[in-house]
C-alpha positions as CSV (number, residue, x, y, z in Angstrom):
1,M,-15.8,14.5,-15.9
2,K,-14.5,11.1,-15.3
3,N,-12.6,10.1,-12.1
4,G,-10.8,6.7,-12.3
5,L,-7.6,7.6,-10.4
6,L,-7.0,5.0,-8.0
7,L,-5.7,5.1,-4.3
8,P,-2.5,3.3,-3.3
9,F,-3.0,-0.3,-3.2
10,L,-1.5,-3.7,-2.3
11,I,-0.8,-6.3,-5.1
12,L,-1.7,-9.6,-4.0
13,A,0.5,-12.7,-4.9
14,S,-2.7,-14.3,-5.9
15,C,-2.9,-12.2,-9.1
16,S,-2.3,-14.0,-12.3
17,A,1.3,-13.9,-13.5
18,P,4.1,-16.2,-14.8
19,Q,5.2,-18.9,-12.3
20,K,8.8,-17.6,-12.6
21,A,7.7,-14.1,-11.4
22,Q,5.7,-15.7,-8.5
23,E,8.8,-17.4,-7.3
24,A,10.9,-14.3,-7.4
25,L,8.6,-12.6,-4.8
26,S,10.5,-11.3,-1.8
27,Y,7.5,-11.5,0.3
28,P,5.6,-14.6,0.8
29,D,2.2,-13.4,0.4
30,Q,2.0,-9.8,-1.1
31,L,4.2,-7.2,-2.7
32,P,3.5,-3.7,-1.5
33,V,3.3,-1.0,-3.9
34,P,4.1,2.6,-2.8
35,E,1.9,5.5,-3.4
36,L,2.3,6.5,-6.9
37,G,2.0,10.3,-6.5
38,F,5.5,10.7,-8.0
39,L,4.1,9.5,-11.4
40,P,1.7,11.5,-13.9
41,G,-1.9,10.7,-13.0
42,V,-2.3,8.8,-16.1
43,F,-0.3,5.9,-14.6
44,R,-2.5,5.7,-11.8
45,Y,-5.7,5.3,-13.8
46,E,-7.5,2.0,-13.5
47,T,-6.3,0.4,-16.7
48,A,-2.7,1.1,-15.8
49,T,-2.9,-0.2,-12.2
50,T,-4.8,-3.2,-13.6
51,D,-2.1,-3.9,-15.9
52,M,0.5,-3.4,-13.1
53,M,-1.4,-6.0,-11.0
54,S,-1.9,-8.6,-13.4
55,T,1.7,-8.6,-14.9
56,W,4.8,-6.9,-13.7
57,G,3.3,-6.0,-10.3
58,V,4.0,-9.5,-8.9
59,D,7.7,-9.3,-9.9
60,S,9.8,-8.2,-6.9
61,R,12.1,-6.4,-9.2
62,A,9.5,-3.9,-9.7
63,E,10.3,-2.4,-6.4
64,E,13.8,-1.2,-7.9
65,L,11.8,0.5,-10.7
66,F,9.4,2.3,-8.2
67,E,12.3,3.5,-6.1
68,A,14.1,4.7,-9.3
69,L,11.0,6.5,-10.5
70,E,10.3,8.1,-7.2
71,R,14.1,9.4,-6.9
72,K,13.6,10.6,-10.5
73,N,16.7,8.5,-11.6
74,Y,15.2,8.0,-14.9
75,R,18.2,6.1,-16.5
76,S,18.0,3.6,-13.6
77,A,14.3,3.4,-14.5
78,A,14.9,2.6,-18.1
79,I,17.2,0.0,-17.1
80,Q,15.1,-1.7,-14.7
81,I,12.0,-1.5,-17.2
82,N,14.2,-3.4,-19.9
83,I,14.7,-6.2,-17.5
84,L,11.0,-6.3,-16.5
85,R,9.8,-6.2,-20.2
86,G,12.1,-9.4,-20.7
87,E,9.6,-11.2,-18.4
88,H,6.5,-9.0,-19.3
89,P,6.7,-7.9,-23.0
90,A,2.8,-7.6,-23.3
91,S,2.6,-4.9,-20.6
92,E,1.4,-1.6,-22.2
93,T,2.1,0.3,-19.1
94,L,5.7,-0.8,-18.9
95,F,6.2,0.3,-22.4
96,A,4.5,3.8,-21.6
97,L,6.8,4.1,-18.7
98,Q,9.8,3.2,-20.8
99,I,9.2,6.0,-23.1
100,Y,8.5,8.4,-20.4
101,S,11.7,7.4,-18.5
102,I,13.8,7.6,-21.8
103,L,12.4,11.1,-22.5
104,K,13.4,12.3,-19.1
105,S,16.8,10.6,-19.3
106,D,17.9,10.7,-22.9
107,G,15.7,13.3,-24.5
108,P,12.9,13.2,-27.1
109,E,14.9,12.1,-30.0
110,E,15.8,8.7,-28.4
111,A,12.3,8.4,-27.1
112,E,10.9,8.9,-30.6
113,R,13.2,6.2,-32.0
114,Q,12.2,3.6,-29.2
115,A,8.6,4.6,-29.6
116,R,8.1,4.8,-33.5
117,G,5.8,2.0,-34.9
118,H,5.3,0.1,-31.6
119,P,2.2,-1.9,-31.4
120,H,1.5,-0.5,-27.7
121,L,1.7,3.2,-28.9
122,S,-2.1,3.5,-29.0
123,S,-2.7,2.6,-25.2
124,L,-4.0,5.3,-22.8
125,C,-0.5,5.6,-20.9
126,S,1.5,5.5,-24.1
127,N,-0.7,8.1,-25.6
128,F,0.5,10.3,-22.9
129,S,4.3,9.7,-23.0
130,W,4.1,9.8,-26.8
131,A,2.5,13.3,-26.5
132,L,4.9,14.5,-24.0
133,T,7.7,13.4,-26.5
134,L,6.0,15.1,-29.4
135,Q,5.8,18.3,-27.4
136,E,9.6,18.1,-26.7
137,L,10.2,17.7,-30.4
138,G,8.1,20.7,-31.0
139,R,5.3,18.6,-32.6
140,H,2.5,20.3,-30.8
141,K,-0.3,19.9,-33.5
142,E,0.4,16.0,-33.0
143,A,0.4,16.2,-29.3
144,L,-2.7,18.3,-28.7
145,P,-5.3,15.5,-29.9
146,L,-3.5,12.8,-27.9
147,L,-3.6,14.9,-24.6
148,E,-7.4,15.6,-25.4
149,E,-8.0,11.9,-25.9
150,T,-6.4,11.2,-22.8
151,M,-8.5,13.9,-20.9
152,K,-11.9,12.1,-22.5
153,V,-10.7,8.9,-20.4
154,I,-9.3,10.2,-17.4
155,G,-10.9,13.5,-17.0
156,E,-9.4,17.1,-17.1
157,T,-6.6,16.6,-14.6
158,P,-4.6,19.8,-13.8
159,E,-1.5,18.1,-14.9
160,I,-2.8,17.1,-18.4
161,L,-4.7,20.6,-18.6
162,R,-1.4,22.2,-18.4
163,E,0.2,20.1,-21.1
164,A,-2.7,20.7,-23.4
165,T,-2.7,24.4,-22.9
166,E,1.0,24.4,-24.0
167,S,0.4,22.6,-27.1
168,A,-3.0,24.5,-27.8
169,L,-1.0,27.7,-27.6
170,E,2.1,26.3,-29.7
171,S,-0.3,25.0,-32.3
172,G,-2.4,28.0,-32.9
173,H,-5.4,27.1,-30.9
174,A,-5.4,30.0,-28.5
175,L,-9.3,29.9,-27.8
176,K,-8.8,26.3,-26.9
177,A,-6.0,27.2,-24.6
178,L,-8.0,29.8,-22.9
179,D,-10.8,26.9,-22.1
180,F,-8.3,24.8,-20.6
181,L,-6.9,27.7,-18.6
182,S,-10.5,28.3,-17.4
183,A,-10.9,24.7,-16.2
184,L,-7.6,25.2,-14.2
185,N,-9.1,28.3,-12.4
186,V,-5.9,30.1,-13.4
187,D,-7.1,33.6,-12.1
188,E,-7.1,32.2,-8.6
189,K,-3.5,30.9,-8.6
190,E,0.0,32.5,-8.3
191,D,1.4,30.1,-11.1
192,L,3.7,32.2,-13.0
193,E,3.7,29.7,-16.0
194,L,-0.2,29.4,-16.2
195,L,-0.5,33.2,-15.9
196,A,2.0,33.7,-18.7
197,M,0.2,31.2,-20.9
198,Q,-3.0,32.9,-20.2
199,A,-1.6,36.3,-21.0
200,R,-0.1,35.0,-24.2
201,A,-3.4,33.4,-25.3
202,F,-5.2,36.7,-24.7
203,Q,-2.6,38.4,-26.9
204,L,-3.2,35.8,-29.8
205,V,-6.9,36.3,-29.8
206,G,-6.7,40.0,-29.8
207,R,-7.8,40.7,-26.3
208,N,-5.0,43.1,-25.6
209,R,-6.4,44.8,-22.5
210,D,-6.8,41.4,-20.8
211,A,-3.3,40.4,-22.0
212,Y,-1.9,43.7,-20.5
213,Q,-3.4,43.0,-17.0
214,G,-2.0,39.7,-17.1
215,Y,1.6,40.8,-17.9
216,R,1.2,43.6,-15.2
217,R,0.3,41.0,-12.7
218,L,3.2,39.1,-13.7
219,A,5.5,41.9,-13.5
220,A,4.2,42.8,-10.2
221,I,5.6,39.3,-9.1
222,E,8.8,39.6,-11.0
223,S,9.7,43.2,-11.3
224,T,12.9,42.9,-13.1
225,N,11.4,40.6,-15.7
226,T,11.8,42.7,-18.9
227,F,9.8,40.2,-21.1
228,F,6.7,40.8,-18.9
229,W,7.1,44.4,-19.1
230,N,7.7,44.8,-22.8
231,E,4.6,42.5,-23.4
232,A,2.7,44.5,-21.2
233,G,3.8,47.6,-23.3
234,L,2.9,46.0,-26.6
235,C,-0.6,45.2,-25.3
236,A,-1.0,48.6,-24.1
237,F,0.2,50.0,-27.3
238,Y,-2.1,47.9,-29.3
239,S,-5.0,49.1,-27.0
240,E,-3.9,52.6,-28.2
241,E,-2.9,53.3,-24.6
242,Y,0.4,54.8,-25.5
243,E,1.2,56.6,-22.3
244,T,0.9,53.5,-20.4
245,A,2.8,51.4,-23.1
246,A,5.7,54.2,-22.7
247,Q,5.8,53.6,-19.1
248,C,6.1,49.7,-19.4
249,F,8.7,50.1,-22.2
250,E,10.7,52.7,-20.1
251,T,10.7,50.3,-17.2
252,A,11.9,47.5,-19.3
253,R,14.6,49.7,-20.7
254,A,15.7,50.9,-17.1
255,V,16.3,47.2,-16.3
256,D,18.1,46.5,-19.4
257,P,19.4,49.7,-21.0
258,Q,21.4,47.8,-23.6
259,E,18.6,46.3,-25.4
260,P,17.8,48.1,-28.5
261,R,14.2,46.6,-28.8
262,F,13.0,48.4,-25.6
263,A,14.4,51.8,-26.7
264,F,12.8,51.4,-30.2
265,N,9.3,50.4,-28.7
266,L,9.7,53.2,-26.3
267,G,10.1,55.5,-29.3
268,C,6.8,54.0,-31.0
269,A,4.8,54.7,-28.0
270,L,6.1,58.4,-27.5
271,D,5.8,58.9,-31.4
272,W,2.3,57.6,-31.5
273,G,1.4,59.3,-28.2
274,G,2.4,62.8,-29.5
275,D,5.8,63.2,-28.0
276,P,8.2,63.8,-31.0
277,S,11.1,65.0,-29.1
278,G,11.0,62.0,-26.7
279,A,10.5,59.7,-29.8
280,E,13.6,61.1,-31.3
281,F,15.7,60.5,-28.4
282,A,14.5,56.8,-28.1
283,Y,15.1,56.1,-31.7
284,L,18.6,57.6,-31.7
285,R,19.3,55.5,-28.6
286,A,18.0,52.2,-30.5
287,L,20.2,53.2,-33.5
288,E,23.2,53.8,-31.3
289,L,22.6,50.3,-29.6
290,N,21.8,48.7,-33.1
291,P,23.2,50.6,-36.0
292,G,21.4,48.7,-38.5
293,H,17.9,49.0,-37.0
294,L,16.3,50.1,-40.3
295,K,12.7,50.4,-38.6
296,A,14.1,52.9,-36.0
297,A,15.8,54.8,-38.7
298,E,12.7,54.8,-40.9
299,N,10.5,56.0,-38.0
300,L,12.9,58.6,-37.1
301,V,13.2,60.0,-40.8
302,E,9.4,60.5,-40.6
303,V,9.6,62.4,-37.3
304,W,12.2,64.6,-39.0
305,M,10.3,65.1,-42.2
306,K,7.2,66.1,-40.3
307,Q,9.8,68.9,-38.7
308,S,11.1,69.8,-42.2
309,R,14.4,68.5,-41.1
310,W,15.2,67.2,-44.6
311,L,19.0,67.3,-44.6
312,D,19.1,65.2,-41.0
313,A,16.8,62.7,-42.5
314,R,18.9,62.2,-45.8
315,R,22.2,62.0,-43.8
316,L,20.6,59.1,-41.7
317,L,19.3,57.3,-44.8
318,E,22.7,57.6,-46.3
319,K,24.3,56.3,-43.1
320,M,21.9,53.2,-43.4
321,L,22.6,52.7,-46.9
322,A,26.2,52.3,-45.9
323,Q,25.2,49.4,-43.6
324,P,25.4,45.7,-44.5
325,V,21.6,45.5,-45.7
326,S,19.7,43.2,-48.0
327,V,19.0,44.2,-51.5
328,R,15.4,44.6,-50.6
329,D,16.1,46.8,-47.8
330,S,18.8,48.8,-49.9
331,E,15.8,49.5,-52.3
332,R,13.5,50.7,-49.6
333,I,16.2,53.1,-48.3
334,R,16.9,54.4,-51.7
335,Q,13.2,55.0,-52.4
336,L,13.0,56.9,-49.0
337,I,16.0,59.2,-50.2
338,F,14.2,59.7,-53.3
339,Q,11.2,60.9,-51.5
340,V,13.2,63.2,-49.2
341,D,15.0,64.7,-52.3
342,E,11.7,65.0,-54.3
343,T,10.2,66.9,-51.2
344,M,13.1,69.2,-50.7
345,S,13.1,70.0,-54.5
346,R,9.4,70.8,-54.4
347,I,9.7,72.9,-51.3
348,S,12.7,74.9,-52.7
349,A,10.7,75.6,-55.9
350,I,7.9,76.9,-53.9
351,N,10.0,79.1,-51.8
352,E,11.9,80.5,-54.8
353,P,11.0,84.1,-55.9
């Protein structure tokens, strides 16, 4: 792991710079630069700070830029950068900060417009700013390799590891995301965002028990977060721990009783767990909240058919057929009606004297 981050520094007036910029100094001998902790670490790496020292760092107008960035006044920062770039057009760091500031102030579309095709886009800092822009645009497959390239140079900093984890997850690289999270020692932290990413990564690679533990840990921190309870329930369900799954879904349903998804999931957990009466009640509740919930209807029909409640099953399917359903779903319902009718006819024939 490389470590090139620099400590706060003073930029001496003797640094090479255009004479015009030298004359603009508000201090006779040196221009102090504040600690840059308010900027992402990549902007404190040696190549970036060398660029600052040798070009726009000797321009007193840079003070206004530093102040704007520290206050997170990114629109003002973008204006100051435009002024400075007029004097220092070759500065790659200024360009990278411009994209970063535009992303924060005007959004990813404008940042993309300003960055597209620019010759400085391949520099270290620009790679990072461009990766953040791509993330905001949802282009995580393009962002991930840029973040990995950045880490090869400056090391696996927590900041870039976090961004890389997000892009790895969104681009289908869950195992890589778990590697990044391991480097972050996420298990030792109470960082909800990182813990949620870890639980999701476990889900994506099929480690459902680990994912369940992660979501339960999150639910213990935010007890009314229905997403955490529902995801914990799904992970328990896929681990065939149906009673535990039902408890999670019931908790989610208690927090938000108007969400049909929680009632349906509860029905599935009770159904698979061997509680048909509880499953029936949950499926009916899901249909009450969402009359077009075809999967709940299908599951309930299956429960009723196992109990020989053919007429109840047929009536429900007819009701579903009256809903505004797609042609494909309509055909599925008709096939189920046919199966019910066929079963009823066969049983009637068997029972006839």
